[in-house]
N, C-alpha and C positions, 0 to 999 in steps of 0.2 A: 592244862587250858589257861590261853593267855589272852585276855582280852582288854581293850583301851579303857582307862578310867573314864568315870564322867567329869565334866569341867568342873561343876561345882566343888567336887572334892579336891580336884588340883590346885584349886587356890587357896588351901591352908596350907600349914606345915603339919598339924595335926593328922594322922591318919583316920579312915572312915571306918577301917577294918584291919585285921591282923596280915590279911592277904596283898592290900595295896601295893602295888610295884614300887612306888617312890617314897622318899623323905627329904626334905630340905635340911640342909646343914649350912652353918657359916665359916667359911673358911677365913683366915687372918689375910692371906693374901689374894683370894680370888673372890671374896664374899659366899654369896649364896650358890649352892651346888646341890643337884640331884644325885642322890644315892639309892641304891637298891635295896628295897628292904628283904628281899629273898632272893634265892636263885632263880634267874631268869634264862628261859631258852631264845635262842637264834631267832627273828622274826617275831619278836614279842611286842605289840604294840602298847607302849607305856604312859603316853600323854596326846589327847587329841584337842584343839582348838578350832571350833567351829567357824570365828569369824574374829579378826583382828580387832583392836581397841582403837588404833587411829590408823590411816593410810593414806597414800595419795597415787595418782595414775600421772606419769608425764605426760604434759598437753599432746606431744606428737603420736602418742599409742591410745588417746583416749578413746578413739571411735574404733580401736582394733579388741578392745575387752568391756566386757558388762559389769567389772567389778564393783563399780561404786554404785549400781543399781539396786543392789539388794540392802542399801545402808536407809532406805525407808523415806518417805515421801516429804517430810520437815527438813530432812538434812540435805537433801537433793534440791529443795527450794532455797538453803542456806549456801550451798555451795553454787546456786545459780547466780543469787544475790552478790557473789563474790566476785565473779567473771567479768564483770562491768570495770572492775578496778586492773583487770589485766591489760596493760601498756600494748597499744596497736603497734606502733614502732619501737623498736630497741634501739635505733641510732639516735645520737644527740640526748642520751639519759642526763638528768638533772639530778644529783644527790641531795635529797631534803634533810638529812642528818648531818651531814658533813662534820663526821668524827675525824677523816685522816687519820684512818687506821694504821695504813701502811707507815705513817711516820711515827710510831710508837709502838713499844712492846706491851702485849696485852697482858696486863696482870689482872688479878680479882678489883684492884683498886679502880684501875682503869673502867673496867667493865662496868662496876658499880656506880661510879660517877657518870657514865654514859646515861644508863638508866634513872640516876637521879635527876638528871635534867628533864628526862621523858616525864617522869612524875610532877616535877615543879611546873611543864609545860600544860598539863592535862587539868591541871585545878582550874585553868581558863576554859569555859563552855567554847568560847570563840575558837581557840586555838583546837579544840577536839573537832569542831564543826569542818575546820581548815582541812583535817586529815582524813576526812570522808572523799575529799577530791584527789587525793595523793593516787599515784599509778604503780602499779608493780611489775617489774619484768617477770618473764616465764617461770625462771627458777623461783623467785620469790612467790608469785601467785600460786605455783603448784606448793609450795611449802605452807602456804598460809591455809590451802586446801586440807592439808595435812593436819593443821593446827583447828580447824573447824570441825572436822570428824571428829576429834577429841574433845573438844568441847562442848558439841552438841551431844554427847553422851554423857559429859558430867552433868550437864542443865538437866537432861532427862532424870538422873539418877536422883539429883536434888528436888527435883519437881515429886516424885515418887516419894521421898522420905518427907517432904513437907505436908503431901497428902495423908500418909500414914501417920505422922503427928497429931494430926487436925481430925481425925474420925475414930471411931470405935474400932475395937478389935475385929468385931464382923465385918465392918465395912473395909477395913485397910487388908482384911483378907481376900475380899472381892478384887480390890485392886492388884493385888499380886498376880488375880487370874487373866488380868485384861491382856490381850495379844498386841504387841506393838505391830505396826503394819510393815515394818522391815525385817529381816533376819537378827539384827546385831543383839536384840534384847532377849534372844531365845529363852535364856535360862536366868532364872531368878533364886536367889538364896534367900528364904524368909522375903521379907519387902525390899530387898537391895536388887536392883537390876545389873545385870553382870552381862558382859559381851566377850566372850570365848571363853567364859569362865573367871574373868577379871573384873574390876572397878577401875573408878578413877585412884583409889588408893593404891591400889596394885600397880598401876601404871605410873602414879607419881613415885613410888617406892623404887623404880628402877634406877640403877646408878647413873648420875649426871655427869657428863664429859663436855659440859659447857666450856670450861678454861681449855681443855685440851685440843678441842675443835676450834675454836676461836684463835687461838695460839698460831694453830696451823694455817687456818685460813681467817685471817685479820678483818677482811671484808665481811666476813660474816654478820659481825655485830651491827654494822649498817642495815643489812638483810634484815635481820630479825626486828630491829628497831621499827624499820619502816613496814613491817608484816604486822606488828603490833598496833601501830598509828591506824594503818589502813582498817584492823579489824574494831579498833577501838570506835574510828570515825563512822564506820558505815554500819554498826549494829548496836551503836549506844542508842538510848531511848529517845532521846531528841532527835536523831535522824530517822530512826522508824516513825515516830510521830508525824515528821514531814513528808516522808513517804507514804504512810496511811492517808493523810490529809489529801495528798495529789491524787491518789487512787480512788478516793471517795468522791473529790469532784469529776474525776474522768467517768467513774460509775452512775453519778447522777446525769451526766449528758448522754450515756450510753442508754439509760434507761428512758430517757426522753426520746432518744432514736428507736428503741425497740415497740415502744407504745403498744399495751395493750396484752403482752405475754404471747401464750402459746409455746411452741417448742424453743423458738429464738429467746422468748422471755425466760423459760426456765433453763437453758444454757446460761444466758447472763447472769442468773441468781446462783448458779453453781459455780461460774468463773468469779464472783464477786466473793463467794465463800473462801474459794481457794485463797484468793487474795489477802482476805483477811487472816485466814489462818497462816500464810508465809509472814505477814505483818507481825502476829503474835510471835513466831518463830524468832524473826528477827530481834525483836524487844526482848525475849526472852533470854536470848543468848549473850546480848549484852552484859547481863549480871555476872558472867563468869569469864568475861573478858576481862581479866586482870593481868598486871604484868606478871605476876607470880604464875599464874597459870599458863600463860604462853610461854614463858621462860622454860617452866617444866618441860612442857610438851616437847620443845624443840631441842631442850638438853638430853632428853632421853632417847631421840633418835640415834645419834651416831653412837655405835655401840651395841644397840639394842634391838635395831629393826630388822627384818629379814627382807631380802629382795625380791620382789614379785617378775619372776621371769618367764619369758615364753617357755611353753612347753609342747611337746617333748624338749626335754633340755638338751642342747647339743652346744657344740664349740661355737655355733651360729646365733645362738638364742640372743636376745637382746633383754635388758633389763625394763621392764613396763615401769617400774614404780617402786615403792617399798610400803611396809607393814610393820606395825608394831604389836606382838603378842605377848603381855606381859609374862604370862606362865612359861612358855617356851623360853622365854629370855633369860630364865634361871640355869638353862645348860651351858656349861662353860664349854670352851673350845678344847679339842686335842687334835692334832694332825693327823692322828689315827684313829679316828672317832670310831666308838662302839654303839652309836645311835645314828640313824640317819633321818632325815625329813622327806615327807612324801606329801606334795601338794596336790589336792584336789579342788577343784574351784579355790572359795575364799579359805578352805580348811588347811590346818596343818596337822598331819599325823607323823607321830614320832616311832621309830620302829628299830628294835634292837638289831645288831650286824652279827651279834656273836652271843656265845653264851656268856653269862654275864653274874658273878658271884655275889651273893648278899654282902651288902656294906661298900661294895664297888660303887665308884663315881660314874656316872651315865655322862659322856661328852657327844658333842655334835661337833662339825666342822662349819668353821663361819668362812663363808664365802666359797670360792674353788680352788683351795690351797693344796689339797692333797697331793696333786701331781706336780707341783713345785719343788725346785731345789730349796735346801735349809734357808739359803740368804735370800731366795724370793720370797718364802712364807715369811720369815721374818718381817722383812720389808712390807708386805701386802698387808698384816695383821698390826702392824707399828703405825702406819699412816691410815688404814682403814678403821680401825679398832681400839687403838690407843694403847696397846700395850705388848709387852716383848714376850713371847710364846717360851715357855720351859717346859714344856709337856716332855715326856719320855722319848719320843721321836726326835723332836728338836735337842734333846740332850744327846742322845746318841750320835744324831748325824753331826753334831757339832763336834763331839769328841773324835769321828771318823775323820771329819776334816781336820782337825787339830793334828792328829797322828800321820797325816797324809802330808801336811804343812812341815810338820817336824821331820819326816823322811825325806823330804826335797831339800831342806837345810843341811842334811846330814850327809846326802847325795851330794849337793852342791859343795859342800866342804871339802869332801872327799875328792871331788874333780880338782879343785883349786889346789888341794895337797899336791895332788900326782902332775899337775902341771908344773909346781914350783920345783919338781925334781927333776 
């Protein structure tokens, strides 16, 4: 019998029991990879993640999906607070960072110098307050929302860890039983909050593709710096305090207008509490908005994220956004995969497509490359995932292509020889 493993077990390289279907091995050229611990039949579910660690839905598709509704009230409040930074008019944009990325080759040194300049500027509280007024284009705003979902999870993890350290064991045990209002924190390991079987450590351990991504698209460095500046400016403690003060004044005026309570007064009280909780979330998020954390989130997206596609999947399906599931990201690519991914809502399930022997690597296909020619596949994977595919199918197809080209050369030489006679 083949059943899907639980997420918490999938989060470690040690096996929960001898029958666990997967183990993680580290390869010199491809990094971490999943291998079968025993013979597996076709249609065997080997891994399941109920929710991503971080995700975003592109603005034009947001009304067509309820993906983000399951993130919980606090995260949704943070995303709503961020929306006011979205630029209303795209034309006439002013680049705030002025890196002139197109005029220089992107190297690690160039990237670090740009971020060092941001570090220098953020020492000034006045400068950070200015960042709260910066505007983001649609791409930047959608990427900032992705970063916020990741940082909201990190903040919640640290909050639980802090509470655990300051309480007795009995009290900390009771904390781990408290249900979060969203689906993201459904499974916990001890007192560690997990999302789809993963935590920030697993998320941050994914391969960074920052350099390759920025070298391919140099303008991304400006995008990423502006995203950080907006998050730092809008979720800093000073900005949250200012917002809270403004709302408190409004609440006093509204309280005077409602005079006397009743149903309307009770509604006002509930509204005030919601606002207070939202301000607390904004203030607390600021503690994890650091250059290092934002760069980490943005660097693991390329090459590790899964597209959120319209279902049922057809040639006309559009990509609605993307999500990062840390544990499933350990699957390497193969152009003839032996595992397929099946999406149900926010959950991803990975199922074998054929019988697999113990010790064999389990691979999925990145994107939709299976039906492409070998040259098309190589281009797709190089530009989208930053690696040259050397799977057995690509090697075989390249050999066939080289043999065909060699045969054409021989035929051409033969024709030329005949013509010369």
